[in-house]
C-alpha positions in Angstrom: 0.0 0.0 0.0 1.4 3.4 -0.9 1.9 6.1 1.7 -1.0 8.2 0.2 -3.3 5.1 0.3 -2.4 4.4 3.9 -3.0 8.0 4.9 -6.4 8.0 3.2 -7.4 4.7 4.9 -6.3 6.1 8.2 -8.4 9.3 7.6 -11.5 7.2 6.7 -11.1 5.2 9.8 -10.8 8.3 12.0 -14.0 9.7 10.4 -15.8 6.5 11.0 -14.6 6.2 14.6 -15.7 9.9 15.2 -19.2 9.0 13.9 -19.3 5.9 16.1 -18.2 7.8 19.2 -20.9 10.4 18.5 -23.5 7.7 18.3 -22.3 6.1 21.5 -22.6 9.5 23.3 -26.2 9.8 22.1 -27.0 6.3 23.4 -25.7 7.2 26.8 -27.8 10.4 27.0 -30.9 8.6 25.8 -30.5 5.8 28.3 -30.3 8.3 31.1 -33.1 10.6 29.9 -35.7 8.0 28.8 -35.0 5.0 30.9 -38.6 4.2 31.7 -39.8 4.5 28.1 -36.9 2.4 26.9 -37.7 -0.3 29.4 -41.3 -0.3 28.2 -40.3 -0.8 24.6 -37.8 -3.5 25.5 -40.5 -5.3 27.5 -42.9 -5.2 24.6 -40.1 -6.4 22.2 -39.4 -9.3 24.5 -43.2 -10.2 24.4 -43.1 -10.0 20.6 -40.1 -12.4 20.6 -42.2 -14.9 22.5 -44.9 -14.7 19.9 -42.4 -15.2 17.1 -41.0 -18.2 18.8 -44.5 -19.7 19.0 -44.9 -19.0 15.3 -41.5 -20.3 14.2 -42.9 -23.2 12.2 -45.3 -21.0 10.1 -44.4 -20.4 6.4 -44.1 -16.7 7.1 -41.7 -17.1 10.0 -38.7 -15.9 7.9 -40.5 -12.6 7.2 -41.3 -12.2 10.9 -37.6 -12.7 11.8 -36.5 -10.2 9.1 -39.0 -7.7 10.4 -37.8 -8.3 14.0 -34.3 -7.4 12.8 -35.6 -4.2 11.3 -37.0 -3.3 14.7 -33.6 -3.9 16.3 -32.0 -1.6 13.7 -34.7 1.0 14.3 -34.1 1.0 18.0 -30.3 1.4 17.6 -30.8 4.2 15.1 -33.3 6.0 17.4 -30.9 5.8 20.4 -28.0 6.9 18.2 -29.6 10.1 16.9 -30.2 8.6 13.4 -33.9 9.6 13.5 -35.0 9.4 9.9 -33.4 5.9 9.7 -35.1 5.0 12.9 -38.6 5.8 11.6 -37.8 4.2 8.3 -36.8 0.9 9.9 -39.8 1.1 12.2 -42.2 1.5 9.3 -40.5 -1.5 7.6 -41.1 -3.5 10.8 -44.8 -2.6 10.9 -45.3 -3.2 7.2 -43.6 -6.6 6.9 -44.9 -8.0 10.2 -48.5 -7.0 9.6 -48.2 -7.7 5.9 -47.0 -11.3 6.6 -49.7 -11.7 9.1 -52.4 -10.7 6.6 -51.0 -12.6 3.7 -50.7 -15.8 5.8 -54.4 -16.1 5.0 -53.8 -15.7 1.2 -51.2 -18.4 0.5 -50.9 -17.7 -3.2 -50.4 -14.0 -2.7 -48.0 -14.7 0.1 -45.8 -16.9 -2.1 -45.9 -14.3 -4.9 -44.7 -11.7 -2.3 -41.9 -13.9 -1.1 -40.8 -14.6 -4.7 -40.9 -10.9 -5.6 -43.8 -11.1 -8.0 -46.0 -8.6 -6.0 -45.4 -6.0 -3.4 -47.1 -5.6 -0.1 -50.2 -3.4 -0.5 -50.7 -1.3 2.7 -54.1 -0.3 1.3 -55.2 -3.9 1.1 -53.9 -4.6 4.6 -56.0 -1.8 6.2 -59.0 -2.2 3.9 -62.2 -1.9 5.9 -63.9 -4.3 3.5 -61.5 -7.3 3.4 -58.3 -6.2 5.3 -56.8 -7.6 8.5 -59.3 -5.7 10.6 -62.3 -6.0 8.4 -65.4 -7.6 9.9 -65.2 -10.6 7.4 -61.6 -11.3 8.3 -62.2 -11.1 12.1 -65.3 -13.2 11.9 -63.3 -16.1 10.4 -60.2 -15.8 12.6 -61.2 -14.1 15.8 -64.8 -13.0 16.1 -64.3 -12.0 19.7 -62.2 -9.1 18.4 -64.8 -7.6 16.1 -65.5 -4.9 18.7 -61.8 -3.9 18.7 -61.6 -3.3 15.0 -62.0 0.5 14.9 -59.6 1.2 17.8 -56.9 -1.1 16.6 -57.1 -0.2 12.9 -56.8 3.5 13.9 -53.7 2.8 16.0 -52.1 0.8 13.2 -52.7 3.5 10.6 -51.6 6.2 13.0 -48.2 4.5 13.7 -47.6 3.8 10.0 -48.5 7.3 9.0 -46.3 9.0 11.6 -43.3 6.9 10.4 -44.1 7.8 6.8 -44.2 11.5 7.7 -40.6 11.3 8.9 -39.4 9.3 5.9 -41.0 11.4 3.1 -39.9 14.8 4.2 -43.2 16.1 5.7 -42.5 19.8 6.4 -43.5 19.6 10.1 -41.3 16.6 10.8 -38.4 17.9 8.6 -38.2 21.0 10.8 -37.8 18.7 13.9 -34.9 16.7 12.4 -31.4 17.9 13.2 -29.2 18.7 10.2 -26.4 16.7 11.8 -26.2 13.6 14.0 -27.2 14.9 17.4 -29.4 13.9 20.3 -32.9 15.4 20.4 -34.9 14.4 23.4 -38.3 15.3 21.9 -37.7 13.1 18.8 -36.4 10.3 20.9 -39.5 10.5 23.1 -41.8 10.4 20.1 -40.0 7.5 18.5 -40.3 5.5 21.7 -44.0 6.3 21.9 -44.6 5.3 18.3 -42.5 2.1 18.7 -44.5 1.2 21.8 -47.8 1.7 20.0 -46.5 -0.3 17.0 -45.4 -3.2 19.1 -48.7 -3.3 21.0 -50.6 -3.2 17.7 -48.5 -5.9 16.1 -49.0 -8.2 19.1 -52.8 -7.6 18.7 -52.6 -8.4 15.0 -50.8 -11.7 15.8 -53.5 -12.5 18.4 -56.3 -11.9 15.9 -54.7 -14.1 13.2 -53.1 -16.9 15.1 -54.1 -17.2 18.8 -57.1 -19.5 18.2 -55.1 -21.8 15.9 -52.2 -22.2 18.3 -51.8 -25.6 20.1 -52.7 -25.3 23.8 -49.1 -25.4 24.9 -48.1 -22.5 22.7 -51.1 -20.5 23.7 -49.8 -20.6 27.3 -46.5 -19.0 26.2 -48.2 -15.9 24.7 -51.1 -15.4 27.1 -48.9 -13.5 29.5 -48.4 -10.7 26.9 -52.1 -10.5 26.2 -53.0 -10.3 29.8 -50.3 -7.7 30.5 -51.3 -5.4 27.7 -54.8 -6.1 26.7 -56.7 -7.3 29.8 -58.9 -4.2 29.5 -60.4 -5.5 26.3 -63.5 -7.7 26.5 -62.2 -9.8 23.6 -59.0 -10.7 25.4 -60.7 -11.5 28.6 -63.1 -13.7 26.7 -60.3 -15.5 24.9 -58.3 -16.0 28.1 -61.4 -16.9 30.1 -60.7 -14.1 32.6 -63.5 -12.7 34.7 -65.1 -9.7 33.2 -64.2 -6.4 34.9 -67.0 -4.6 36.8 -68.5 -1.7 35.0 
């Protein structure tokens, strides 16, 4: 290697290490400033991992695992001050996980998606007529949750839309984003809130599609997450055979 090449390589390494050290300092600040919110997200992510383990034999398991990795990247980016990337990876997590859940009921389309013949249609997923939270879909897979449909569909669409606003240069969000890599507490707080809502909604989506079809042993592994986060819903109390709360 020539001297000039060695000097250039050394300069590149110094630049990369400077970037890495900057991200590390942001992680330290975030951990101190938003400890309770971070713990909430990590708790929900652990619950999601239990669901994915229960679904590991499903044809769409690989897509679930890929989306789970996207969530990990999103979390790292958010803690590091890489906010646009954090919201982008979070949207990918939502889209792929919910998309795979929905397409699991359409095997031909699921295979076409996996083979690259078609793309995920968010419009189809959230369609009020035949989407994941449509009344016909719920009646077949989880009729107990028909009463949840408006609330959960609204939360799903809100999380996806907020991520999209950060990705596509929405004026209001662009003004919030720093022009360089730096910690912004208000954006970190919002990402954690959207991530928490996204995880909660994804877990509910998995319940709607898969819970009733799980073997009894696997049901037991995921019921803790449902009772922890959704015991206020009549649908979940019915599915888990919990006593109804007093009015």
